[in-house]
VOZA-84658 format. One record per atom (N, C-alpha, C): z, y, x; atom name; residue in one letter; residue number from 1. Coordinates in nm, 2 decimals, decimal comma. Atoms other than C-alpha are relative to their C-alpha. Layout:
<tiros>
+--------+--------+--------+-------+---------+-----+
:      w :      v :      u : atomo : residuo : num :
+--------+--------+--------+-------+---------+-----+
:      Z :      Y :      X :    CA :       A : NUM :
...
+--------+--------+--------+-------+---------+-----+
</tiros>
This chain:
<tiros>
+--------+--------+--------+-------+---------+-----+
:      w :      v :      u : atomo : residuo : num :
+--------+--------+--------+-------+---------+-----+
:   0,02 :  -0,14 :   0,04 :     N :       M :   1 :
:   9,11 :   8,18 :  11,09 :    CA :       M :   1 :
:   0,14 :   0,06 :  -0,02 :     C :       M :   1 :
:  -0,13 :  -0,07 :   0,02 :     N :       D :   2 :
:   9,41 :   8,42 :  11,10 :    CA :       D :   2 :
:   0,02 :   0,03 :  -0,14 :     C :       D :   2 :
:  -0,03 :  -0,03 :   0,14 :     N :       N :   3 :
:   9,58 :   8,49 :  10,78 :    CA :       N :   3 :
:  -0,04 :   0,15 :  -0,04 :     C :       N :   3 :
:   0,04 :  -0,13 :   0,05 :     N :       Y :   4 :
:   9,47 :   8,78 :  10,56 :    CA :       Y :   4 :
:   0,10 :   0,11 :   0,03 :     C :       Y :   4 :
:  -0,10 :  -0,10 :  -0,02 :     N :       D :   5 :
:   9,80 :   8,96 :  10,58 :    CA :       D :   5 :
:   0,01 :   0,06 :   0,14 :     C :       D :   5 :
:  -0,01 :  -0,05 :  -0,13 :     N :       F :   6 :
:   9,82 :   8,98 :  10,95 :    CA :       F :   6 :
:  -0,12 :   0,08 :   0,05 :     C :       F :   6 :
:   0,12 :  -0,07 :  -0,04 :     N :       I :   7 :
:   9,46 :   9,08 :  11,01 :    CA :       I :   7 :
:  -0,02 :   0,14 :  -0,08 :     C :       I :   7 :
:   0,01 :  -0,12 :   0,07 :     N :       E :   8 :
:   9,46 :   9,34 :  10,73 :    CA :       E :   8 :
:   0,10 :   0,10 :   0,04 :     C :       E :   8 :
:  -0,10 :  -0,09 :  -0,05 :     N :       S :   9 :
:   9,78 :   9,48 :  10,85 :    CA :       S :   9 :
:  -0,04 :   0,07 :   0,13 :     C :       S :   9 :
:   0,05 :  -0,05 :  -0,13 :     N :       G :  10 :
:   9,63 :   9,52 :  11,20 :    CA :       G :  10 :
:  -0,11 :   0,10 :  -0,02 :     C :       G :  10 :
:   0,10 :  -0,10 :   0,02 :     N :       I :  11 :
:   9,33 :   9,70 :  11,06 :    CA :       I :  11 :
:   0,06 :   0,13 :  -0,05 :     C :       I :  11 :
:  -0,06 :  -0,12 :   0,06 :     N :       I :  12 :
:   9,54 :   9,94 :  10,86 :    CA :       I :  12 :
:   0,07 :   0,08 :   0,11 :     C :       I :  12 :
:  -0,07 :  -0,07 :  -0,11 :     N :       F :  13 :
:   9,76 :  10,02 :  11,16 :    CA :       F :  13 :
:  -0,10 :   0,06 :   0,10 :     C :       F :  13 :
:   0,09 :  -0,05 :  -0,10 :     N :       A :  14 :
:   9,45 :  10,07 :  11,38 :    CA :       A :  14 :
:  -0,09 :   0,12 :  -0,04 :     C :       A :  14 :
:   0,08 :  -0,11 :   0,05 :     N :       L :  15 :
:   9,27 :  10,32 :  11,16 :    CA :       L :  15 :
:   0,08 :   0,13 :   0,01 :     C :       L :  15 :
:  -0,08 :  -0,11 :  -0,04 :     N :       T :  16 :
:   9,42 :  10,62 :  11,33 :    CA :       T :  16 :
:  -0,07 :   0,14 :   0,01 :     C :       T :  16 :
:   0,08 :  -0,13 :  -0,02 :     N :       D :  17 :
:   9,14 :  10,88 :  11,37 :    CA :       D :  17 :
:  -0,12 :   0,01 :  -0,09 :     C :       D :  17 :
:   0,12 :  -0,03 :   0,09 :     N :       R :  18 :
:   8,84 :  11,03 :  11,19 :    CA :       R :  18 :
:  -0,11 :  -0,09 :   0,04 :     C :       R :  18 :
:   0,10 :   0,08 :  -0,05 :     N :       E :  19 :
:   8,60 :  10,83 :  11,41 :    CA :       E :  19 :
:   0,01 :  -0,14 :  -0,05 :     C :       E :  19 :
:  -0,02 :   0,14 :   0,05 :     N :       A :  20 :
:   8,76 :  10,50 :  11,32 :    CA :       A :  20 :
:  -0,03 :  -0,01 :  -0,15 :     C :       A :  20 :
:   0,03 :   0,00 :   0,14 :     N :       F :  21 :
:   8,74 :  10,59 :  10,95 :    CA :       F :  21 :
:  -0,15 :   0,00 :  -0,03 :     C :       F :  21 :
:   0,15 :  -0,01 :   0,02 :     N :       R :  22 :
:   8,38 :  10,69 :  10,98 :    CA :       R :  22 :
:  -0,07 :  -0,13 :   0,03 :     C :       R :  22 :
:   0,07 :   0,13 :  -0,04 :     N :       Q :  23 :
:   8,28 :  10,36 :  11,14 :    CA :       Q :  23 :
:   0,04 :  -0,11 :  -0,09 :     C :       Q :  23 :
:  -0,05 :   0,11 :   0,08 :     N :       F :  24 :
:   8,49 :  10,14 :  10,91 :    CA :       F :  24 :
:  -0,07 :   0,01 :  -0,14 :     C :       F :  24 :
:   0,08 :  -0,01 :   0,12 :     N :       R :  25 :
:   8,25 :  10,07 :  10,62 :    CA :       R :  25 :
:   0,05 :  -0,09 :  -0,11 :     C :       R :  25 :
:  -0,05 :   0,08 :   0,11 :     N :       Y :  26 :
:   8,47 :   9,86 :  10,40 :    CA :       Y :  26 :
:   0,09 :   0,09 :  -0,09 :     C :       Y :  26 :
:  -0,08 :  -0,07 :   0,10 :     N :       T :  27 :
:   8,66 :   9,97 :  10,09 :    CA :       T :  27 :
:   0,12 :  -0,08 :  -0,03 :     C :       T :  27 :
:  -0,12 :   0,07 :   0,04 :     N :       S :  28 :
:   8,99 :   9,87 :   9,93 :    CA :       S :  28 :
:  -0,03 :  -0,13 :  -0,06 :     C :       S :  28 :
:   0,04 :   0,13 :   0,07 :     N :       K :  29 :
:   8,80 :   9,60 :   9,73 :    CA :       K :  29 :
:  -0,02 :  -0,11 :   0,10 :     C :       K :  29 :
:   0,02 :   0,10 :  -0,10 :     N :       D :  30 :
:   8,74 :   9,42 :  10,06 :    CA :       D :  30 :
:   0,13 :  -0,06 :   0,06 :     C :       D :  30 :
:  -0,13 :   0,05 :  -0,05 :     N :       F :  31 :
:   9,11 :   9,37 :  10,13 :    CA :       F :  31 :
:   0,05 :  -0,10 :  -0,11 :     C :       F :  31 :
:  -0,05 :   0,10 :   0,09 :     N :       S :  32 :
:   9,26 :   9,06 :   9,98 :    CA :       S :  32 :
:   0,15 :   0,02 :  -0,03 :     C :       S :  32 :
:  -0,14 :  -0,02 :   0,02 :     N :       T :  33 :
:   9,63 :   9,15 :  10,03 :    CA :       T :  33 :
:   0,05 :   0,14 :   0,01 :     C :       T :  33 :
:  -0,05 :  -0,14 :  -0,03 :     N :       H :  34 :
:   9,66 :   9,51 :  10,14 :    CA :       H :  34 :
:  -0,09 :   0,11 :  -0,05 :     C :       H :  34 :
:   0,09 :  -0,10 :   0,06 :     N :       S :  35 :
:   9,41 :   9,70 :   9,92 :    CA :       S :  35 :
:   0,08 :   0,13 :  -0,03 :     C :       S :  35 :
:  -0,08 :  -0,12 :   0,03 :     N :       D :  36 :
:   9,69 :   9,93 :   9,80 :    CA :       D :  36 :
:   0,04 :   0,08 :   0,12 :     C :       D :  36 :
:  -0,03 :  -0,07 :  -0,12 :     N :       A :  37 :
:   9,80 :  10,01 :  10,15 :    CA :       A :  37 :
:  -0,12 :   0,07 :   0,06 :     C :       A :  37 :
:   0,12 :  -0,07 :  -0,05 :     N :       F :  38 :
:   9,44 :  10,09 :  10,25 :    CA :       F :  38 :
:  -0,03 :   0,12 :  -0,08 :     C :       F :  38 :
:   0,02 :  -0,12 :   0,09 :     N :       R :  39 :
:   9,40 :  10,32 :   9,95 :    CA :       R :  39 :
:   0,10 :   0,11 :   0,04 :     C :       R :  39 :
:  -0,09 :  -0,10 :  -0,04 :     N :       F :  40 :
:   9,72 :  10,50 :  10,05 :    CA :       F :  40 :
:  -0,04 :   0,06 :   0,13 :     C :       F :  40 :
:   0,04 :  -0,05 :  -0,13 :     N :       L :  41 :
:   9,60 :  10,53 :  10,41 :    CA :       L :  41 :
:  -0,11 :   0,10 :  -0,01 :     C :       L :  41 :
:   0,12 :  -0,09 :   0,01 :     N :       T :  42 :
:   9,27 :  10,68 :  10,31 :    CA :       T :  42 :
:   0,03 :   0,13 :  -0,07 :     C :       T :  42 :
:  -0,04 :  -0,12 :   0,07 :     N :       T :  43 :
:   9,43 :  10,92 :  10,06 :    CA :       T :  43 :
:   0,08 :   0,09 :   0,09 :     C :       T :  43 :
:  -0,09 :  -0,08 :  -0,10 :     N :       Y :  44 :
:   9,69 :  11,03 :  10,32 :    CA :       Y :  44 :
:  -0,09 :   0,07 :   0,10 :     C :       Y :  44 :
:   0,08 :  -0,06 :  -0,10 :     N :       F :  45 :
:   9,42 :  11,08 :  10,58 :    CA :       F :  45 :
:  -0,09 :   0,12 :  -0,06 :     C :       F :  45 :
:   0,08 :  -0,11 :   0,06 :     N :       D :  46 :
:   9,20 :  11,29 :  10,34 :    CA :       D :  46 :
:   0,09 :   0,12 :  -0,03 :     C :       D :  46 :
:  -0,09 :  -0,11 :   0,04 :     N :       E :  47 :
:   9,50 :  11,50 :  10,24 :    CA :       E :  47 :
:   0,06 :   0,07 :   0,12 :     C :       E :  47 :
:  -0,06 :  -0,05 :  -0,11 :     N :       Y :  48 :
:   9,66 :  11,55 :  10,58 :    CA :       Y :  48 :
:  -0,08 :   0,01 :   0,13 :     C :       Y :  48 :
:   0,09 :   0,00 :  -0,12 :     N :       G :  49 :
:   9,38 :  11,50 :  10,83 :    CA :       G :  49 :
:   0,04 :  -0,09 :   0,11 :     C :       G :  49 :
:  -0,04 :   0,09 :  -0,10 :     N :       H :  50 :
:   9,56 :  11,23 :  11,02 :    CA :       H :  50 :
:   0,06 :  -0,12 :  -0,07 :     C :       H :  50 :
:  -0,06 :   0,12 :   0,06 :     N :       S :  51 :
:   9,69 :  10,88 :  10,96 :    CA :       S :  51 :
:   0,15 :   0,01 :   0,00 :     C :       S :  51 :
:  -0,14 :   0,00 :   0,00 :     N :       P :  52 :
:  10,05 :  10,83 :  10,86 :    CA :       P :  52 :
:   0,06 :  -0,09 :   0,12 :     C :       P :  52 :
:  -0,06 :   0,08 :  -0,11 :     N :       S :  53 :
:  10,29 :  10,69 :  11,12 :    CA :       S :  53 :
:   0,02 :  -0,15 :  -0,05 :     C :       S :  53 :
:  -0,03 :   0,14 :   0,04 :     N :       T :  54 :
:  10,36 :  10,32 :  11,13 :    CA :       T :  54 :
:   0,12 :  -0,01 :  -0,08 :     C :       T :  54 :
:  -0,12 :   0,00 :   0,08 :     N :       E :  55 :
:  10,70 :  10,39 :  11,00 :    CA :       E :  55 :
:  -0,02 :   0,04 :  -0,15 :     C :       E :  55 :
:   0,03 :  -0,04 :   0,13 :     N :       T :  56 :
:  10,56 :  10,57 :  10,70 :    CA :       T :  56 :
:  -0,07 :  -0,11 :  -0,08 :     C :       T :  56 :
:   0,07 :   0,11 :   0,06 :     N :       L :  57 :
:  10,32 :  10,29 :  10,63 :    CA :       L :  57 :
:   0,09 :  -0,11 :  -0,05 :     C :       L :  57 :
:  -0,09 :   0,11 :   0,02 :     N :       I :  58 :
:  10,59 :  10,03 :  10,65 :    CA :       I :  58 :
:   0,10 :   0,03 :  -0,11 :     C :       I :  58 :
:  -0,09 :  -0,04 :   0,10 :     N :       A :  59 :
:  10,83 :  10,23 :  10,44 :    CA :       A :  59 :
:  -0,06 :   0,00 :  -0,14 :     C :       A :  59 :
:   0,07 :   0,00 :   0,13 :     N :       N :  60 :
:  10,57 :  10,26 :  10,16 :    CA :       N :  60 :
:  -0,05 :  -0,13 :  -0,04 :     C :       N :  60 :
:   0,06 :   0,14 :   0,02 :     N :       Y :  61 :
:  10,43 :   9,91 :  10,20 :    CA :       Y :  61 :
:   0,07 :  -0,10 :   0,09 :     C :       Y :  61 :
:  -0,08 :   0,09 :  -0,09 :     N :       P :  62 :
:  10,70 :   9,68 :  10,34 :    CA :       P :  62 :
:  -0,07 :  -0,14 :   0,02 :     C :       P :  62 :
:   0,07 :   0,13 :  -0,02 :     N :       T :  63 :
:  10,46 :   9,38 :  10,30 :    CA :       T :  63 :
:  -0,10 :   0,00 :   0,11 :     C :       T :  63 :
:   0,09 :  -0,01 :  -0,12 :     N :       L :  64 :
:  10,25 :   9,51 :  10,59 :    CA :       L :  64 :
:   0,08 :  -0,07 :   0,11 :     C :       L :  64 :
:  -0,06 :   0,07 :  -0,11 :     N :       N :  65 :
:  10,31 :   9,29 :  10,89 :    CA :       N :  65 :
:   0,00 :   0,09 :   0,13 :     C :       N :  65 :
:  -0,01 :  -0,10 :  -0,11 :     N :       D :  66 :
:  10,44 :   9,53 :  11,16 :    CA :       D :  66 :
:  -0,03 :  -0,06 :   0,13 :     C :       D :  66 :
:   0,04 :   0,06 :  -0,13 :     N :       S :  67 :
:  10,38 :   9,28 :  11,44 :    CA :       S :  67 :
:  -0,15 :   0,01 :   0,02 :     C :       S :  67 :
:   0,14 :  -0,02 :  -0,02 :     N :       A :  68 :
:  10,01 :   9,34 :  11,38 :    CA :       A :  68 :
:  -0,04 :   0,13 :   0,05 :     C :       A :  68 :
:   0,03 :  -0,14 :  -0,04 :     N :       A :  69 :
:  10,04 :   9,70 :  11,49 :    CA :       A :  69 :
:  -0,06 :   0,00 :   0,14 :     C :       A :  69 :
:   0,05 :   0,00 :  -0,14 :     N :       S :  70 :
:   9,95 :   9,60 :  11,85 :    CA :       S :  70 :
:  -0,12 :  -0,09 :   0,01 :     C :       S :  70 :
:   0,12 :   0,09 :   0,00 :     N :       L :  71 :
:   9,66 :   9,37 :  11,75 :    CA :       L :  71 :
:  -0,12 :   0,07 :   0,05 :     C :       L :  71 :
:   0,12 :  -0,05 :  -0,06 :     N :       D :  72 :
:   9,34 :   9,42 :  11,94 :    CA :       D :  72 :
:  -0,10 :   0,03 :  -0,12 :     C :       D :  72 :
:   0,08 :  -0,04 :   0,12 :     N :       I :  73 :
:   9,12 :   9,62 :  11,69 :    CA :       I :  73 :
:  -0,14 :  -0,07 :   0,00 :     C :       I :  73 :
:   0,13 :   0,06 :   0,00 :     N :       K :  74 :
:   8,79 :   9,46 :  11,80 :    CA :       K :  74 :
:   0,01 :  -0,15 :  -0,05 :     C :       K :  74 :
:  -0,02 :   0,14 :   0,05 :     N :       Y :  75 :
:   8,93 :   9,11 :  11,74 :    CA :       Y :  75 :
:   0,03 :   0,01 :  -0,15 :     C :       Y :  75 :
:  -0,04 :  -0,01 :   0,14 :     N :       A :  76 :
:   9,09 :   9,22 :  11,41 :    CA :       A :  76 :
:  -0,13 :   0,03 :  -0,09 :     C :       A :  76 :
:   0,12 :  -0,04 :   0,08 :     N :       L :  77 :
:   8,76 :   9,37 :  11,29 :    CA :       L :  77 :
:  -0,10 :  -0,12 :  -0,01 :     C :       L :  77 :
:   0,09 :   0,12 :   0,00 :     N :       K :  78 :
:   8,56 :   9,05 :  11,38 :    CA :       K :  78 :
:   0,06 :  -0,10 :  -0,10 :     C :       K :  78 :
:  -0,06 :   0,10 :   0,09 :     N :       V :  79 :
:   8,81 :   8,83 :  11,19 :    CA :       V :  79 :
:  -0,01 :   0,05 :  -0,14 :     C :       V :  79 :
:   0,01 :  -0,06 :   0,13 :     N :       F :  80 :
:   8,82 :   9,07 :  10,90 :    CA :       F :  80 :
:  -0,14 :  -0,01 :  -0,06 :     C :       F :  80 :
:   0,13 :   0,02 :   0,04 :     N :       Q :  81 :
:   8,45 :   9,07 :  10,88 :    CA :       Q :  81 :
:  -0,03 :  -0,14 :  -0,05 :     C :       Q :  81 :
:   0,02 :   0,14 :   0,03 :     N :       D :  82 :
:   8,44 :   8,69 :  10,87 :    CA :       D :  82 :
:   0,08 :  -0,03 :  -0,13 :     C :       D :  82 :
:  -0,07 :   0,02 :   0,12 :     N :       Q :  83 :
:   8,71 :   8,69 :  10,60 :    CA :       Q :  83 :
:  -0,07 :   0,06 :  -0,12 :     C :       Q :  83 :
:   0,07 :  -0,07 :   0,11 :     N :       V :  84 :
:   8,52 :   8,94 :  10,38 :    CA :       V :  84 :
:  -0,12 :  -0,08 :  -0,03 :     C :       V :  84 :
:   0,12 :   0,07 :   0,02 :     N :       L :  85 :
:   8,20 :   8,74 :  10,43 :    CA :       L :  85 :
:   0,04 :  -0,13 :  -0,07 :     C :       L :  85 :
:  -0,04 :   0,13 :   0,06 :     N :       F :  86 :
:   8,38 :   8,41 :  10,34 :    CA :       F :  86 :
:   0,03 :   0,03 :  -0,15 :     C :       F :  86 :
:  -0,04 :  -0,03 :   0,14 :     N :       R :  87 :
:   8,53 :   8,57 :  10,02 :    CA :       R :  87 :
:  -0,12 :   0,03 :  -0,09 :     C :       R :  87 :
:   0,12 :  -0,04 :   0,08 :     N :       R :  88 :
:   8,19 :   8,71 :   9,91 :    CA :       R :  88 :
:  -0,08 :  -0,12 :  -0,03 :     C :       R :  88 :
:   0,07 :   0,12 :   0,02 :     N :       I :  89 :
:   8,02 :   8,38 :   9,96 :    CA :       I :  89 :
:   0,06 :  -0,09 :  -0,11 :     C :       I :  89 :
:  -0,07 :   0,08 :   0,10 :     N :       V :  90 :
:   8,28 :   8,19 :   9,77 :    CA :       V :  90 :
:  -0,01 :   0,06 :  -0,14 :     C :       V :  90 :
:   0,01 :  -0,07 :   0,13 :     N :       N :  91 :
:   8,27 :   8,45 :   9,49 :    CA :       N :  91 :
:  -0,14 :  -0,02 :  -0,06 :     C :       N :  91 :
:   0,14 :   0,02 :   0,04 :     N :       T :  92 :
:   7,89 :   8,41 :   9,47 :    CA :       T :  92 :
:  -0,01 :  -0,14 :  -0,07 :     C :       T :  92 :
:   0,01 :   0,13 :   0,06 :     N :       F :  93 :
:   7,92 :   8,04 :   9,40 :    CA :       F :  93 :
:   0,09 :  -0,01 :  -0,12 :     C :       F :  93 :
:  -0,09 :   0,00 :   0,11 :     N :       Q :  94 :
:   8,22 :   8,08 :   9,17 :    CA :       Q :  94 :
:  -0,06 :   0,07 :  -0,12 :     C :       Q :  94 :
:   0,06 :  -0,08 :   0,11 :     N :       S :  95 :
:   8,04 :   8,34 :   8,96 :    CA :       S :  95 :
:  -0,12 :  -0,06 :  -0,06 :     C :       S :  95 :
:   0,12 :   0,07 :   0,05 :     N :       N :  96 :
:   7,74 :   8,11 :   8,91 :    CA :       N :  96 :
:   0,03 :  -0,14 :  -0,04 :     C :       N :  96 :
:  -0,03 :   0,14 :   0,03 :     N :       K :  97 :
:   7,93 :   7,80 :   8,83 :    CA :       K :  97 :
:  -0,05 :  -0,04 :  -0,14 :     C :       K :  97 :
:   0,05 :   0,03 :   0,14 :     N :       G :  98 :
:   7,85 :   7,81 :   8,45 :    CA :       G :  98 :
:  -0,15 :  -0,02 :   0,00 :     C :       G :  98 :
:   0,14 :   0,00 :   0,00 :     N :       T :  99 :
:   7,49 :   7,88 :   8,51 :    CA :       T :  99 :
:  -0,05 :  -0,13 :   0,08 :     C :       T :  99 :
:   0,04 :   0,12 :  -0,08 :     N :       L : 100 :
:   7,47 :   7,60 :   8,77 :    CA :       L : 100 :
:   0,01 :  -0,12 :  -0,09 :     C :       L : 100 :
:  -0,01 :   0,12 :   0,09 :     N :       Q : 101 :
:   7,59 :   7,35 :   8,51 :    CA :       Q : 101 :
:  -0,11 :   0,00 :  -0,11 :     C :       Q : 101 :
:   0,09 :  -0,01 :   0,11 :     N :       D : 102 :
:   7,36 :   7,48 :   8,24 :    CA :       D : 102 :
:  -0,15 :   0,00 :   0,04 :     C :       D : 102 :
:   0,13 :  -0,03 :  -0,04 :     N :       N : 103 :
:   7,05 :   7,58 :   8,43 :    CA :       N : 103 :
:  -0,01 :   0,00 :   0,15 :     C :       N : 103 :
:  -0,01 :   0,00 :  -0,15 :     N :       P : 104 :
:   7,05 :   7,47 :   8,80 :    CA :       P : 104 :
:  -0,11 :   0,08 :   0,07 :     C :       P : 104 :
:   0,10 :  -0,08 :  -0,07 :     N :       K : 105 :
:   6,71 :   7,63 :   8,88 :    CA :       K : 105 :
:   0,03 :   0,15 :  -0,01 :     C :       K : 105 :
:  -0,04 :  -0,14 :   0,01 :     N :       Q : 106 :
:   6,82 :   7,97 :   8,75 :    CA :       Q : 106 :
:   0,12 :   0,03 :   0,09 :     C :       Q : 106 :
:  -0,11 :  -0,02 :  -0,09 :     N :       A : 107 :
:   7,15 :   7,93 :   8,93 :    CA :       A : 107 :
:  -0,04 :   0,01 :   0,14 :     C :       A : 107 :
:   0,05 :  -0,01 :  -0,13 :     N :       L : 108 :
:   6,97 :   7,86 :   9,25 :    CA :       L : 108 :
:  -0,06 :   0,13 :   0,04 :     C :       L : 108 :
:   0,07 :  -0,13 :  -0,02 :     N :       S : 109 :
:   6,76 :   8,17 :   9,22 :    CA :       S : 109 :
:   0,11 :   0,11 :   0,01 :     C :       S : 109 :
:  -0,11 :  -0,10 :  -0,01 :     N :       Q : 110 :
:   7,07 :   8,38 :   9,14 :    CA :       Q : 110 :
:   0,08 :  -0,01 :   0,12 :     C :       Q : 110 :
:  -0,08 :   0,02 :  -0,12 :     N :       I : 111 :
:   7,27 :   8,23 :   9,42 :    CA :       I : 111 :
:  -0,07 :   0,05 :   0,12 :     C :       I : 111 :
:   0,08 :  -0,04 :  -0,12 :     N :       N : 112 :
:   6,99 :   8,29 :   9,67 :    CA :       N : 112 :
:   0,00 :   0,16 :   0,00 :     C :       N : 112 :
:   0,01 :  -0,14 :   0,01 :     N :       S : 113 :
:   6,95 :   8,65 :   9,55 :    CA :       S : 113 :
:   0,14 :   0,07 :   0,04 :     C :       S : 113 :
:  -0,14 :  -0,05 :  -0,03 :     N :       E : 114 :
:   7,33 :   8,72 :   9,57 :    CA :       E : 114 :
:   0,04 :  -0,02 :   0,14 :     C :       E : 114 :
:  -0,03 :   0,02 :  -0,14 :     N :       L : 115 :
:   7,36 :   8,56 :   9,91 :    CA :       L : 115 :
:  -0,08 :   0,09 :   0,09 :     C :       L : 115 :
:   0,08 :  -0,09 :  -0,08 :     N :       N : 116 :
:   7,08 :   8,77 :  10,04 :    CA :       N : 116 :
:   0,07 :   0,14 :   0,00 :     C :       N : 116 :
:  -0,08 :  -0,13 :   0,01 :     N :       E : 117 :
:   7,28 :   9,08 :   9,92 :    CA :       E : 117 :
:   0,12 :  -0,01 :   0,10 :     C :       E : 117 :
:  -0,12 :   0,02 :  -0,09 :     N :       V : 118 :
:   7,59 :   8,94 :  10,10 :    CA :       V : 118 :
:  -0,05 :   0,02 :   0,14 :     C :       V : 118 :
:   0,04 :   0,00 :  -0,14 :     N :       W : 119 :
:   7,39 :   8,89 :  10,42 :    CA :       W : 119 :
:  -0,04 :   0,14 :   0,04 :     C :       W : 119 :
:   0,04 :  -0,14 :  -0,04 :     N :       I : 120 :
:   7,25 :   9,25 :  10,41 :    CA :       I : 120 :
:   0,12 :   0,08 :   0,04 :     C :       I : 120 :
:  -0,12 :  -0,07 :  -0,03 :     N :       H : 121 :
:   7,61 :   9,38 :  10,42 :    CA :       H : 121 :
:   0,07 :  -0,05 :   0,12 :     C :       H : 121 :
:  -0,06 :   0,06 :  -0,12 :     N :       Y : 122 :
:   7,70 :   9,15 :  10,71 :    CA :       Y : 122 :
:  -0,06 :   0,05 :   0,12 :     C :       Y : 122 :
:   0,05 :  -0,05 :  -0,13 :     N :       I : 123 :
:   7,65 :   9,35 :  11,03 :    CA :       I : 123 :
:   0,11 :  -0,02 :   0,10 :     C :       I : 123 :
:  -0,10 :   0,02 :  -0,10 :     N :       P : 124 :
:   7,84 :   9,24 :  11,34 :    CA :       P : 124 :
:   0,06 :   0,13 :   0,05 :     C :       P : 124 :
:  -0,07 :  -0,12 :  -0,04 :     N :       F : 125 :
:   8,10 :   9,49 :  11,47 :    CA :       F : 125 :
:  -0,01 :   0,02 :   0,15 :     C :       F : 125 :
:   0,01 :   0,00 :  -0,15 :     N :       S : 126 :
:   7,97 :   9,47 :  11,83 :    CA :       S : 126 :
:   0,02 :   0,14 :   0,05 :     C :       S : 126 :
:  -0,02 :  -0,14 :  -0,05 :     N :       N : 127 :
:   7,97 :   9,85 :  11,86 :    CA :       N : 127 :
:   0,09 :   0,09 :  -0,08 :     C :       N : 127 :
:  -0,09 :  -0,08 :   0,09 :     N :       V : 128 :
:   8,22 :   9,96 :  11,60 :    CA :       V : 128 :
:   0,14 :   0,00 :   0,06 :     C :       V : 128 :
:  -0,13 :  -0,03 :  -0,05 :     N :       L : 129 :
:   8,55 :  10,11 :  11,71 :    CA :       L : 129 :
:   0,01 :  -0,05 :   0,14 :     C :       L : 129 :
+--------+--------+--------+-------+---------+-----+
</tiros>
């Protein structure tokens, strides 16, 4: 799996028009390394009606990986989706660790319920962007 920095940078550089933003259904909370850059991007887009240049993004967020600017967006979205899904699943188990030790039956019920919620939000990007 590609690293979060590279994929998230590619996503940020690829969100260049209103249609791309409309179809992108993730929030800054879904970014593990570049949530601040994503918030900047969305605020900039809302204020000016277009995305900032790559140079502006890099000047404000030098941790963005500029080599990801040419990344294929469909590939980046698929990998990003898998990364978000992975983090949500791991978080589900971690957040139920105490309950699992104290009351395994209750933990199983909670984990199943939370994983069902995770699954509901998992929709392949086959026709996005």
